[in-house]
Biopython code that builds the backbone (N, CA, C, O; Angstrom):
import numpy as np
from Bio.PDB.StructureBuilder import StructureBuilder

atoms = [
    (1, "UNK", "N", (73.859, 143.959, -35.996)),
    (1, "UNK", "CA", (74.921, 143.512, -36.868)),
    (1, "UNK", "C", (74.899, 144.366, -38.146)),
    (1, "UNK", "O", (73.843, 144.609, -38.732)),
    (2, "UNK", "N", (76.057, 144.801, -38.547)),
    (2, "UNK", "CA", (76.152, 145.630, -39.749)),
    (2, "UNK", "C", (76.082, 144.747, -40.997)),
    (2, "UNK", "O", (76.257, 143.530, -40.937)),
    (3, "UNK", "N", (75.824, 145.396, -42.111)),
    (3, "UNK", "CA", (75.780, 144.660, -43.380)),
    (3, "UNK", "C", (77.149, 144.068, -43.696)),
    (3, "UNK", "O", (77.238, 142.984, -44.273)),
    (4, "UNK", "N", (78.219, 144.774, -43.321)),
    (4, "UNK", "CA", (79.563, 144.262, -43.567)),
    (4, "UNK", "C", (79.819, 143.000, -42.744)),
    (4, "UNK", "O", (80.425, 142.052, -43.242)),
    (5, "UNK", "N", (79.368, 142.980, -41.496)),
    (5, "UNK", "CA", (79.515, 141.786, -40.664)),
    (5, "UNK", "C", (78.698, 140.622, -41.236)),
    (5, "UNK", "O", (79.148, 139.476, -41.225)),
    (6, "UNK", "N", (77.509, 140.923, -41.730)),
    (6, "UNK", "CA", (76.686, 139.889, -42.366)),
    (6, "UNK", "C", (77.388, 139.339, -43.604)),
    (6, "UNK", "O", (77.379, 138.132, -43.848)),
    (7, "UNK", "N", (77.991, 140.226, -44.376)),
    (7, "UNK", "CA", (78.741, 139.821, -45.562)),
    (7, "UNK", "C", (79.872, 138.873, -45.173)),
    (7, "UNK", "O", (80.049, 137.823, -45.791)),
    (8, "UNK", "N", (80.633, 139.244, -44.154)),
    (8, "UNK", "CA", (81.753, 138.411, -43.727)),
    (8, "UNK", "C", (81.274, 137.036, -43.250)),
    (8, "UNK", "O", (81.964, 136.034, -43.439)),
    (9, "UNK", "N", (80.106, 136.995, -42.641)),
    (9, "UNK", "CA", (79.548, 135.737, -42.155)),
    (9, "UNK", "C", (79.086, 134.822, -43.285)),
    (9, "UNK", "O", (79.089, 133.600, -43.142)),
    (10, "UNK", "N", (78.691, 135.415, -44.405)),
    (10, "UNK", "CA", (78.097, 134.635, -45.501)),
    (10, "UNK", "C", (78.931, 134.619, -46.774)),
    (10, "UNK", "O", (78.453, 134.170, -47.816)),
    (11, "UNK", "N", (80.158, 135.096, -46.709)),
    (11, "UNK", "CA", (80.985, 135.237, -47.916)),
    (11, "UNK", "C", (81.126, 133.932, -48.687)),
    (11, "UNK", "O", (81.105, 133.952, -49.918)),
    (12, "UNK", "N", (81.269, 132.817, -48.016)),
    (12, "UNK", "CA", (81.431, 131.536, -48.704)),
    (12, "UNK", "C", (80.186, 131.203, -49.515)),
    (12, "UNK", "O", (80.289, 130.780, -50.666)),
    (13, "UNK", "N", (79.011, 131.392, -48.921)),
    (13, "UNK", "CA", (77.756, 131.124, -49.637)),
    (13, "UNK", "C", (77.586, 132.071, -50.821)),
    (13, "UNK", "O", (77.174, 131.656, -51.904)),
    (14, "UNK", "N", (77.904, 133.336, -50.606)),
    (14, "UNK", "CA", (77.776, 134.334, -51.672)),
    (14, "UNK", "C", (78.698, 133.976, -52.837)),
    (14, "UNK", "O", (78.290, 134.005, -53.998)),
    (15, "UNK", "N", (79.938, 133.641, -52.513)),
    (15, "UNK", "CA", (80.888, 133.285, -53.565)),
    (15, "UNK", "C", (80.466, 132.017, -54.299)),
    (15, "UNK", "O", (80.644, 131.920, -55.513)),
    (16, "UNK", "N", (79.913, 131.048, -53.582)),
    (16, "UNK", "CA", (79.428, 129.828, -54.225)),
    (16, "UNK", "C", (78.393, 130.172, -55.283)),
    (16, "UNK", "O", (78.415, 129.620, -56.383)),
    (17, "UNK", "N", (77.491, 131.080, -54.952)),
    (17, "UNK", "CA", (76.431, 131.450, -55.893)),
    (17, "UNK", "C", (76.946, 132.283, -57.052)),
    (17, "UNK", "O", (76.723, 131.936, -58.211)),
    (18, "UNK", "N", (77.629, 133.373, -56.754)),
    (18, "UNK", "CA", (77.943, 134.359, -57.774)),
    (18, "UNK", "C", (79.212, 134.109, -58.563)),
    (18, "UNK", "O", (79.448, 134.795, -59.558)),
    (19, "UNK", "N", (80.023, 133.170, -58.168)),
    (19, "UNK", "CA", (81.233, 132.860, -58.947)),
    (19, "UNK", "C", (80.949, 131.940, -60.119)),
    (19, "UNK", "O", (81.801, 131.755, -60.988)),
    (20, "UNK", "N", (79.769, 131.369, -60.147)),
    (20, "UNK", "CA", (79.480, 130.365, -61.161)),
    (20, "UNK", "C", (78.278, 130.755, -62.021)),
    (20, "UNK", "O", (77.149, 130.838, -61.537)),
    (21, "UNK", "N", (78.541, 130.988, -63.283)),
    (21, "UNK", "CA", (77.465, 131.255, -64.237)),
    (21, "UNK", "C", (76.485, 130.090, -64.248)),
    (21, "UNK", "O", (75.272, 130.286, -64.314)),
    (22, "UNK", "N", (77.017, 128.895, -64.183)),
    (22, "UNK", "CA", (76.189, 127.698, -64.255)),
    (22, "UNK", "C", (75.237, 127.601, -63.052)),
    (22, "UNK", "O", (74.065, 127.261, -63.216)),
    (23, "UNK", "N", (75.730, 127.892, -61.871)),
    (23, "UNK", "CA", (74.870, 127.852, -60.681)),
    (23, "UNK", "C", (73.746, 128.866, -60.805)),
    (23, "UNK", "O", (72.593, 128.550, -60.512)),
    (24, "UNK", "N", (74.064, 130.068, -61.231)),
    (24, "UNK", "CA", (73.037, 131.104, -61.399)),
    (24, "UNK", "C", (72.005, 130.655, -62.428)),
    (24, "UNK", "O", (70.805, 130.804, -62.200)),
    (25, "UNK", "N", (72.451, 130.109, -63.551)),
    (25, "UNK", "CA", (71.519, 129.649, -64.589)),
    (25, "UNK", "C", (70.631, 128.508, -64.083)),
    (25, "UNK", "O", (69.448, 128.454, -64.418)),
    (26, "UNK", "N", (71.181, 127.614, -63.294)),
    (26, "UNK", "CA", (70.386, 126.515, -62.729)),
    (26, "UNK", "C", (69.307, 127.082, -61.818)),
    (26, "UNK", "O", (68.133, 126.737, -61.948)),
    (27, "UNK", "N", (69.703, 127.945, -60.903)),
    (27, "UNK", "CA", (68.748, 128.507, -59.941)),
    (27, "UNK", "C", (67.663, 129.312, -60.640)),
    (27, "UNK", "O", (66.481, 129.152, -60.337)),
    (28, "UNK", "N", (68.047, 130.169, -61.566)),
    (28, "UNK", "CA", (67.047, 130.996, -62.249)),
    (28, "UNK", "C", (66.105, 130.162, -63.109)),
    (28, "UNK", "O", (64.915, 130.467, -63.191)),
    (29, "UNK", "N", (66.616, 129.117, -63.751)),
    (29, "UNK", "CA", (65.735, 128.285, -64.568)),
    (29, "UNK", "C", (64.785, 127.465, -63.703)),
    (29, "UNK", "O", (63.632, 127.259, -64.082)),
    (30, "UNK", "N", (65.247, 126.998, -62.557)),
    (30, "UNK", "CA", (64.368, 126.246, -61.659)),
    (30, "UNK", "C", (63.360, 127.159, -60.966)),
    (30, "UNK", "O", (62.333, 126.695, -60.470)),
    (31, "UNK", "N", (63.653, 128.439, -60.935)),
    (31, "UNK", "CA", (62.705, 129.395, -60.363)),
    (31, "UNK", "C", (61.435, 129.470, -61.219)),
    (31, "UNK", "O", (60.362, 129.812, -60.722)),
    (32, "UNK", "N", (61.568, 129.152, -62.486)),
    (32, "UNK", "CA", (60.415, 129.170, -63.391)),
    (32, "UNK", "C", (59.535, 127.935, -63.178)),
    (32, "UNK", "O", (58.312, 128.046, -63.087)),
    (33, "UNK", "N", (60.167, 126.759, -63.099)),
    (33, "UNK", "CA", (59.434, 125.510, -62.908)),
    (33, "UNK", "C", (60.423, 124.367, -62.738)),
    (33, "UNK", "O", (61.623, 124.532, -62.957)),
    (34, "UNK", "N", (59.910, 123.211, -62.345)),
    (34, "UNK", "CA", (60.722, 122.002, -62.226)),
    (34, "UNK", "C", (61.313, 121.676, -63.592)),
    (34, "UNK", "O", (60.646, 121.800, -64.619)),
    (35, "UNK", "N", (62.577, 121.255, -63.583)),
    (35, "UNK", "CA", (63.251, 120.924, -64.839)),
    (35, "UNK", "C", (63.937, 119.571, -64.700)),
    (35, "UNK", "O", (64.406, 119.200, -63.624)),
    (36, "UNK", "N", (63.985, 118.848, -65.803)),
    (36, "UNK", "CA", (64.745, 117.602, -65.855)),
    (36, "UNK", "C", (66.211, 117.947, -66.123)),
    (36, "UNK", "O", (66.538, 119.075, -66.491)),
    (37, "UNK", "N", (67.076, 116.969, -65.934)),
    (37, "UNK", "CA", (68.491, 117.184, -66.229)),
    (37, "UNK", "C", (68.674, 117.535, -67.701)),
    (37, "UNK", "O", (69.496, 118.384, -68.045)),
    (38, "UNK", "N", (67.919, 116.889, -68.555)),
    (38, "UNK", "CA", (67.988, 117.176, -69.990)),
    (38, "UNK", "C", (67.612, 118.633, -70.284)),
    (38, "UNK", "O", (68.270, 119.298, -71.083)),
    (39, "UNK", "N", (66.560, 119.119, -69.640)),
    (39, "UNK", "CA", (66.153, 120.519, -69.831)),
    (39, "UNK", "C", (67.224, 121.471, -69.319)),
    (39, "UNK", "O", (67.509, 122.489, -69.949)),
    (40, "UNK", "N", (67.814, 121.139, -68.179)),
    (40, "UNK", "CA", (68.889, 121.993, -67.651)),
    (40, "UNK", "C", (70.096, 122.000, -68.588)),
    (40, "UNK", "O", (70.748, 123.031, -68.753)),
    (41, "UNK", "N", (70.393, 120.855, -69.199)),
    (41, "UNK", "CA", (71.492, 120.812, -70.183)),
    (41, "UNK", "C", (71.192, 121.736, -71.347)),
    (41, "UNK", "O", (72.063, 122.487, -71.787)),
    (42, "UNK", "N", (69.958, 121.687, -71.851)),
    (42, "UNK", "CA", (69.572, 122.533, -72.989)),
    (42, "UNK", "C", (69.631, 124.012, -72.636)),
    (42, "UNK", "O", (70.130, 124.820, -73.419)),
    (43, "UNK", "N", (69.125, 124.367, -71.464)),
    (43, "UNK", "CA", (69.081, 125.772, -71.047)),
    (43, "UNK", "C", (70.481, 126.332, -70.831)),
    (43, "UNK", "O", (70.783, 127.447, -71.257)),
    (44, "UNK", "N", (71.335, 125.554, -70.167)),
    (44, "UNK", "CA", (72.661, 126.061, -69.799)),
    (44, "UNK", "C", (73.729, 125.799, -70.853)),
    (44, "UNK", "O", (74.789, 126.425, -70.842)),
    (45, "UNK", "N", (73.447, 124.877, -71.758)),
    (45, "UNK", "CA", (74.461, 124.507, -72.743)),
    (45, "UNK", "C", (75.604, 123.706, -72.130)),
    (45, "UNK", "O", (76.705, 123.657, -72.680)),
    (46, "UNK", "N", (75.332, 123.079, -70.985)),
    (46, "UNK", "CA", (76.360, 122.321, -70.265)),
    (46, "UNK", "C", (76.063, 120.828, -70.313)),
    (46, "UNK", "O", (74.974, 120.405, -70.700)),
    (47, "UNK", "N", (77.037, 120.058, -69.918)),
    (47, "UNK", "CA", (76.878, 118.612, -69.882)),
    (47, "UNK", "C", (76.343, 118.178, -68.518)),
    (47, "UNK", "O", (76.378, 118.941, -67.553)),
    (48, "UNK", "N", (75.853, 116.958, -68.454)),
    (48, "UNK", "CA", (75.422, 116.385, -67.169)),
    (48, "UNK", "C", (76.591, 116.345, -66.188)),
    (48, "UNK", "O", (76.416, 116.579, -64.992)),
    (49, "UNK", "N", (77.784, 116.047, -66.705)),
    (49, "UNK", "CA", (78.969, 115.968, -65.854)),
    (49, "UNK", "C", (79.301, 117.320, -65.220)),
    (49, "UNK", "O", (79.872, 117.364, -64.131)),
    (50, "UNK", "N", (78.957, 118.407, -65.879)),
    (50, "UNK", "CA", (79.178, 119.742, -65.313)),
    (50, "UNK", "C", (78.045, 120.135, -64.365)),
    (50, "UNK", "O", (78.277, 120.785, -63.346)),
    (51, "UNK", "N", (76.827, 119.740, -64.706)),
    (51, "UNK", "CA", (75.649, 120.142, -63.919)),
    (51, "UNK", "C", (75.535, 119.421, -62.581)),
    (51, "UNK", "O", (75.257, 120.055, -61.563)),
    (52, "UNK", "N", (75.740, 118.133, -62.567)),
    (52, "UNK", "CA", (75.477, 117.334, -61.362)),
    (52, "UNK", "C", (76.294, 117.799, -60.148)),
    (52, "UNK", "O", (75.726, 117.911, -59.062)),
    (53, "UNK", "N", (77.596, 118.074, -60.282)),
    (53, "UNK", "CA", (78.323, 118.565, -59.105)),
    (53, "UNK", "C", (77.802, 119.917, -58.597)),
    (53, "UNK", "O", (77.793, 120.171, -57.392)),
    (54, "UNK", "N", (77.376, 120.766, -59.511)),
    (54, "UNK", "CA", (76.826, 122.067, -59.109)),
    (54, "UNK", "C", (75.504, 121.878, -58.367)),
    (54, "UNK", "O", (75.256, 122.540, -57.359)),
    (55, "UNK", "N", (74.678, 120.997, -58.852)),
    (55, "UNK", "CA", (73.396, 120.721, -58.195)),
    (55, "UNK", "C", (73.644, 120.143, -56.798)),
    (55, "UNK", "O", (72.960, 120.510, -55.842)),
    (56, "UNK", "N", (74.604, 119.254, -56.683)),
    (56, "UNK", "CA", (74.933, 118.669, -55.371)),
    (56, "UNK", "C", (75.432, 119.739, -54.399)),
    (56, "UNK", "O", (75.145, 119.687, -53.203)),
    (57, "UNK", "N", (76.175, 120.700, -54.921)),
    (57, "UNK", "CA", (76.695, 121.785, -54.094)),
    (57, "UNK", "C", (75.561, 122.641, -53.521)),
    (57, "UNK", "O", (75.733, 123.305, -52.498)),
    (58, "UNK", "N", (74.416, 122.621, -54.178)),
    (58, "UNK", "CA", (73.268, 123.454, -53.792)),
    (58, "UNK", "C", (72.184, 122.643, -53.092)),
    (58, "UNK", "O", (70.998, 122.934, -53.244)),
    (59, "UNK", "N", (72.576, 121.637, -52.334)),
    (59, "UNK", "CA", (71.604, 120.703, -51.761)),
    (59, "UNK", "C", (70.549, 121.352, -50.880)),
    (59, "UNK", "O", (69.447, 120.814, -50.772)),
    (60, "UNK", "N", (70.831, 122.476, -50.251)),
    (60, "UNK", "CA", (69.787, 123.124, -49.432)),
    (60, "UNK", "C", (68.852, 123.972, -50.295)),
    (60, "UNK", "O", (67.796, 124.398, -49.828)),
    (61, "UNK", "N", (69.233, 124.218, -51.548)),
    (61, "UNK", "CA", (68.425, 125.046, -52.447)),
    (61, "UNK", "C", (67.651, 124.237, -53.485)),
    (61, "UNK", "O", (66.620, 124.686, -53.986)),
    (62, "UNK", "N", (68.148, 123.051, -53.804)),
    (62, "UNK", "CA", (67.573, 122.235, -54.876)),
    (62, "UNK", "C", (67.305, 120.821, -54.371)),
    (62, "UNK", "O", (68.115, 120.236, -53.651)),
    (63, "UNK", "N", (66.156, 120.287, -54.763)),
    (63, "UNK", "CA", (65.832, 118.893, -54.470)),
    (63, "UNK", "C", (65.517, 118.185, -55.782)),
    (63, "UNK", "O", (65.159, 118.805, -56.783)),
    (64, "UNK", "N", (65.664, 116.867, -55.741)),
    (64, "UNK", "CA", (65.362, 116.056, -56.916)),
    (64, "UNK", "C", (64.198, 115.133, -56.606)),
    (64, "UNK", "O", (64.115, 114.550, -55.525)),
    (65, "UNK", "N", (63.306, 115.012, -57.573)),
    (65, "UNK", "CA", (62.235, 114.023, -57.532)),
    (65, "UNK", "C", (62.269, 113.322, -58.878)),
    (65, "UNK", "O", (63.035, 113.702, -59.763)),
    (66, "UNK", "N", (61.439, 112.298, -59.033)),
    (66, "UNK", "CA", (61.490, 111.548, -60.289)),
    (66, "UNK", "C", (61.135, 112.411, -61.497)),
    (66, "UNK", "O", (61.585, 112.128, -62.607)),
    (67, "UNK", "N", (60.325, 113.472, -61.298)),
    (67, "UNK", "CA", (59.962, 114.345, -62.425)),
    (67, "UNK", "C", (61.004, 115.411, -62.719)),
    (67, "UNK", "O", (60.901, 116.106, -63.730)),
    (68, "UNK", "N", (62.011, 115.556, -61.852)),
    (68, "UNK", "CA", (63.071, 116.514, -62.124)),
    (68, "UNK", "C", (63.552, 117.235, -60.887)),
    (68, "UNK", "O", (63.294, 116.816, -59.759)),
    (69, "UNK", "N", (64.252, 118.321, -61.118)),
    (69, "UNK", "CA", (64.816, 119.128, -60.043)),
    (69, "UNK", "C", (63.912, 120.323, -59.792)),
    (69, "UNK", "O", (63.312, 120.872, -60.716)),
    (70, "UNK", "N", (63.823, 120.719, -58.522)),
    (70, "UNK", "CA", (63.023, 121.887, -58.170)),
    (70, "UNK", "C", (63.676, 122.611, -57.003)),
    (70, "UNK", "O", (64.501, 122.045, -56.287)),
    (71, "UNK", "N", (63.296, 123.868, -56.821)),
    (71, "UNK", "CA", (63.834, 124.669, -55.730)),
    (71, "UNK", "C", (63.113, 124.354, -54.432)),
    (71, "UNK", "O", (61.896, 124.175, -54.410)),
    (72, "UNK", "N", (63.877, 124.290, -53.353)),
    (72, "UNK", "CA", (63.287, 124.185, -52.029)),
    (72, "UNK", "C", (62.724, 125.559, -51.665)),
    (72, "UNK", "O", (62.882, 126.515, -52.425)),
    (73, "UNK", "N", (62.079, 125.661, -50.525)),
    (73, "UNK", "CA", (61.556, 126.972, -50.119)),
    (73, "UNK", "C", (62.700, 127.968, -49.931)),
    (73, "UNK", "O", (62.556, 129.144, -50.267)),
    (74, "UNK", "N", (63.822, 127.515, -49.405)),
    (74, "UNK", "CA", (64.994, 128.401, -49.285)),
    (74, "UNK", "C", (65.502, 128.772, -50.673)),
    (74, "UNK", "O", (65.873, 129.920, -50.916)),
    (75, "UNK", "N", (65.520, 127.811, -51.572)),
    (75, "UNK", "CA", (65.960, 128.065, -52.943)),
    (75, "UNK", "C", (65.111, 129.115, -53.635)),
    (75, "UNK", "O", (65.629, 129.936, -54.393)),
    (76, "UNK", "N", (63.817, 129.094, -53.381)),
    (76, "UNK", "CA", (62.921, 130.089, -53.985)),
    (76, "UNK", "C", (63.229, 131.489, -53.478)),
    (76, "UNK", "O", (63.205, 132.451, -54.244)),
    (77, "UNK", "N", (63.516, 131.601, -52.191)),
    (77, "UNK", "CA", (63.881, 132.912, -51.634)),
    (77, "UNK", "C", (65.175, 133.414, -52.275)),
    (77, "UNK", "O", (65.266, 134.569, -52.690)),
    (78, "UNK", "N", (66.169, 132.536, -52.349)),
    (78, "UNK", "CA", (67.456, 132.903, -52.939)),
    (78, "UNK", "C", (67.279, 133.278, -54.412)),
    (78, "UNK", "O", (67.840, 134.275, -54.867)),
    (79, "UNK", "N", (66.513, 132.493, -55.150)),
    (79, "UNK", "CA", (66.280, 132.772, -56.577)),
    (79, "UNK", "C", (65.606, 134.120, -56.765)),
    (79, "UNK", "O", (65.966, 134.874, -57.668)),
    (80, "UNK", "N", (64.639, 134.426, -55.926)),
    (80, "UNK", "CA", (63.934, 135.702, -56.004)),
    (80, "UNK", "C", (64.904, 136.871, -55.814)),
    (80, "UNK", "O", (64.847, 137.853, -56.555)),
    (81, "UNK", "N", (65.784, 136.768, -54.831)),
    (81, "UNK", "CA", (66.742, 137.841, -54.557)),
    (81, "UNK", "C", (67.810, 137.934, -55.647)),
    (81, "UNK", "O", (68.234, 139.033, -56.004)),
    (82, "UNK", "N", (68.241, 136.804, -56.170)),
    (82, "UNK", "CA", (69.209, 136.833, -57.280)),
    (82, "UNK", "C", (68.581, 137.526, -58.486)),
    (82, "UNK", "O", (69.202, 138.384, -59.112)),
    (83, "UNK", "N", (67.352, 137.149, -58.802)),
    (83, "UNK", "CA", (66.658, 137.774, -59.930)),
    (83, "UNK", "C", (66.533, 139.276, -59.706)),
    (83, "UNK", "O", (66.748, 140.054, -60.635)),
    (84, "UNK", "N", (66.190, 139.698, -58.491)),
    (84, "UNK", "CA", (66.099, 141.123, -58.174)),
    (84, "UNK", "C", (67.428, 141.830, -58.411)),
    (84, "UNK", "O", (67.457, 142.936, -58.949)),
    (85, "UNK", "N", (68.530, 141.191, -58.010)),
    (85, "UNK", "CA", (69.834, 141.846, -58.180)),
    (85, "UNK", "C", (70.167, 142.038, -59.660)),
    (85, "UNK", "O", (70.738, 143.062, -60.035)),
    (86, "UNK", "N", (69.816, 141.062, -60.504)),
    (86, "UNK", "CA", (70.076, 141.203, -61.934)),
    (86, "UNK", "C", (69.168, 142.245, -62.567)),
    (86, "UNK", "O", (69.604, 143.012, -63.424)),
    (87, "UNK", "N", (67.914, 142.276, -62.151)),
    (87, "UNK", "CA", (66.996, 143.289, -62.664)),
    (87, "UNK", "C", (67.436, 144.684, -62.252)),
    (87, "UNK", "O", (67.339, 145.628, -63.037)),
    (88, "UNK", "N", (67.921, 144.818, -61.019)),
    (88, "UNK", "CA", (68.413, 146.104, -60.541)),
    (88, "UNK", "C", (69.608, 146.569, -61.375)),
    (88, "UNK", "O", (69.667, 147.728, -61.786)),
    (89, "UNK", "N", (70.559, 145.666, -61.623)),
    (89, "UNK", "CA", (71.731, 146.041, -62.426)),
    (89, "UNK", "C", (71.331, 146.399, -63.856)),
    (89, "UNK", "O", (71.902, 147.312, -64.452)),
    (90, "UNK", "N", (70.367, 145.693, -64.394)),
    (90, "UNK", "CA", (69.887, 146.009, -65.748)),
    (90, "UNK", "C", (69.290, 147.412, -65.784)),
    (90, "UNK", "O", (69.549, 148.179, -66.711)),
    (91, "UNK", "N", (68.494, 147.742, -64.780)),
    (91, "UNK", "CA", (67.877, 149.074, -64.710)),
    (91, "UNK", "C", (68.937, 150.158, -64.578)),
    (91, "UNK", "O", (68.866, 151.183, -65.256)),
    (92, "UNK", "N", (69.908, 149.941, -63.719)),
    (92, "UNK", "CA", (70.974, 150.929, -63.545)),
    (92, "UNK", "C", (71.770, 151.091, -64.837)),
    (92, "UNK", "O", (72.035, 152.215, -65.265)),
    (93, "UNK", "N", (72.145, 149.997, -65.448)),
    (93, "UNK", "CA", (72.932, 150.078, -66.685)),
    (93, "UNK", "C", (72.150, 150.705, -67.831)),
    (93, "UNK", "O", (72.716, 151.434, -68.646)),
    (94, "UNK", "N", (70.868, 150.429, -67.895)),
    (94, "UNK", "CA", (70.036, 150.966, -68.971)),
    (94, "UNK", "C", (69.916, 152.491, -68.877)),
    (94, "UNK", "O", (69.823, 153.174, -69.898)),
    (95, "UNK", "N", (69.918, 153.016, -67.661)),
    (95, "UNK", "CA", (69.745, 154.455, -67.440)),
    (95, "UNK", "C", (70.911, 155.020, -66.632)),
    (95, "UNK", "O", (70.715, 155.857, -65.751)),
    (96, "UNK", "N", (72.110, 154.565, -66.934)),
    (96, "UNK", "CA", (73.282, 154.913, -66.143)),
    (96, "UNK", "C", (73.485, 156.420, -66.010)),
    (96, "UNK", "O", (73.739, 156.909, -64.909)),
    (97, "UNK", "N", (73.378, 157.146, -67.087)),
    (97, "UNK", "CA", (73.615, 158.591, -67.028)),
    (97, "UNK", "C", (72.584, 159.285, -66.141)),
    (97, "UNK", "O", (72.922, 160.219, -65.413)),
    (98, "UNK", "N", (71.337, 158.838, -66.196)),
    (98, "UNK", "CA", (70.304, 159.398, -65.328)),
    (98, "UNK", "C", (70.708, 159.248, -63.866)),
    (98, "UNK", "O", (70.638, 160.208, -63.099)),
    (99, "UNK", "N", (71.131, 158.048, -63.479)),
    (99, "UNK", "CA", (71.495, 157.798, -62.082)),
    (99, "UNK", "C", (72.733, 158.581, -61.685)),
    (99, "UNK", "O", (72.854, 159.008, -60.537)),
    (100, "UNK", "N", (73.650, 158.775, -62.616)),
    (100, "UNK", "CA", (74.860, 159.543, -62.314)),
    (100, "UNK", "C", (74.573, 161.036, -62.170)),
    (100, "UNK", "O", (75.237, 161.725, -61.396)),
    (101, "UNK", "N", (73.589, 161.535, -62.911)),
    (101, "UNK", "CA", (73.304, 162.967, -62.938)),
    (101, "UNK", "C", (72.315, 163.438, -61.883)),
    (101, "UNK", "O", (72.121, 164.644, -61.730)),
    (102, "UNK", "N", (71.696, 162.544, -61.167)),
    (102, "UNK", "CA", (70.640, 162.937, -60.230)),
    (102, "UNK", "C", (71.020, 162.689, -58.776)),
    (102, "UNK", "O", (71.741, 161.751, -58.437)),
    (103, "UNK", "N", (70.509, 163.558, -57.956)),
    (103, "UNK", "CA", (70.709, 163.495, -56.516)),
    (103, "UNK", "C", (69.724, 162.480, -55.944)),
    (103, "UNK", "O", (68.516, 162.715, -55.951)),
    (104, "UNK", "N", (70.227, 161.366, -55.457)),
    (104, "UNK", "CA", (69.370, 160.264, -55.026)),
    (104, "UNK", "C", (69.065, 160.261, -53.531)),
    (104, "UNK", "O", (68.209, 159.504, -53.072)),
    (105, "UNK", "N", (69.756, 161.098, -52.776)),
    (105, "UNK", "CA", (69.607, 161.067, -51.323)),
    (105, "UNK", "C", (68.197, 161.398, -50.850)),
    (105, "UNK", "O", (67.819, 161.027, -49.738)),
    (106, "UNK", "N", (67.417, 162.084, -51.668)),
    (106, "UNK", "CA", (66.054, 162.431, -51.247)),
    (106, "UNK", "C", (65.027, 161.347, -51.605)),
    (106, "UNK", "O", (63.865, 161.429, -51.207)),
    (107, "UNK", "N", (65.460, 160.352, -52.346)),
    (107, "UNK", "CA", (64.543, 159.259, -52.702)),
    (107, "UNK", "C", (64.448, 158.326, -51.494)),
    (107, "UNK", "O", (65.475, 157.881, -50.980)),
    (108, "UNK", "N", (63.249, 158.028, -51.043)),
    (108, "UNK", "CA", (63.095, 157.139, -49.887)),
    (108, "UNK", "C", (63.721, 155.765, -50.149)),
    (108, "UNK", "O", (63.665, 155.243, -51.262)),
    (109, "UNK", "N", (64.310, 155.201, -49.112)),
    (109, "UNK", "CA", (64.966, 153.893, -49.207)),
    (109, "UNK", "C", (63.993, 152.833, -49.716)),
    (109, "UNK", "O", (64.386, 151.940, -50.468)),
    (110, "UNK", "N", (62.725, 152.927, -49.312)),
    (110, "UNK", "CA", (61.743, 151.933, -49.758)),
    (110, "UNK", "C", (61.606, 151.934, -51.279)),
    (110, "UNK", "O", (61.377, 150.887, -51.884)),
    (111, "UNK", "N", (61.745, 153.104, -51.893)),
    (111, "UNK", "CA", (61.676, 153.178, -53.355)),
    (111, "UNK", "C", (62.978, 152.707, -54.009)),
    (111, "UNK", "O", (62.957, 152.051, -55.050)),
    (112, "UNK", "N", (64.091, 153.043, -53.394)),
    (112, "UNK", "CA", (65.373, 152.568, -53.927)),
    (112, "UNK", "C", (65.454, 151.045, -53.860)),
    (112, "UNK", "O", (66.090, 150.417, -54.706)),
    (113, "UNK", "N", (64.811, 150.452, -52.853)),
    (113, "UNK", "CA", (64.803, 148.999, -52.738)),
    (113, "UNK", "C", (63.988, 148.337, -53.842)),
    (113, "UNK", "O", (64.074, 147.123, -54.026)),
    (114, "UNK", "N", (63.210, 149.107, -54.571)),
    (114, "UNK", "CA", (62.396, 148.559, -55.648)),
    (114, "UNK", "C", (62.807, 149.107, -57.021)),
    (114, "UNK", "O", (62.008, 149.129, -57.957)),
    (115, "UNK", "N", (64.038, 149.539, -57.121)),
    (115, "UNK", "CA", (64.527, 150.160, -58.352)),
    (115, "UNK", "C", (64.442, 149.208, -59.549)),
    (115, "UNK", "O", (64.297, 149.653, -60.687)),
    (116, "UNK", "N", (64.532, 147.911, -59.295)),
    (116, "UNK", "CA", (64.505, 146.943, -60.403)),
    (116, "UNK", "C", (63.166, 146.909, -61.128)),
    (116, "UNK", "O", (63.067, 146.336, -62.213)),
    (117, "UNK", "N", (62.138, 147.514, -60.547)),
    (117, "UNK", "CA", (60.814, 147.496, -61.183)),
    (117, "UNK", "C", (60.592, 148.681, -62.097)),
    (117, "UNK", "O", (59.523, 148.818, -62.693)),
    (118, "UNK", "N", (61.598, 149.545, -62.215)),
    (118, "UNK", "CA", (61.450, 150.702, -63.114)),
    (118, "UNK", "C", (61.557, 150.281, -64.567)),
    (118, "UNK", "O", (61.457, 151.121, -65.462)),
]
sb = StructureBuilder()
sb.init_structure("model")
sb.init_model(0)
sb.init_chain("A")
sb.init_seg("    ")
for serial, (resi, resn, name, xyz) in enumerate(atoms, 1):
    if name == "N":
        sb.init_residue(resn, " ", resi, " ")
    sb.init_atom(name, np.array(xyz, "f"), 0.0, 1.0, " ", f" {name:<3s}", serial, name[0])
structure = sb.get_structure()
């Protein structure tokens, strides 16, 4: 299966994640540790009324216990990859001219896959 076919298969999930600043902030903050609704309100600057529907939408990624919300094992994988994508974009933007001026085809794919660590 090509990456484009995979994209078409998962477009709804991708759009759910990346269309919402609030969803990304919830996932990234829970990647650090369990948070209460109050902590999520403080971190995101949002109300409970805005947060709760987003959390419900992410039921396979987030669970609730009496001490707060936390990421499921699937949520941790997703959070890790989201964080990588933001770190990668930060690295590219920080050194944009370098990337534009250099021939990248000789760099092994394994190294390009870790560009966010530069």
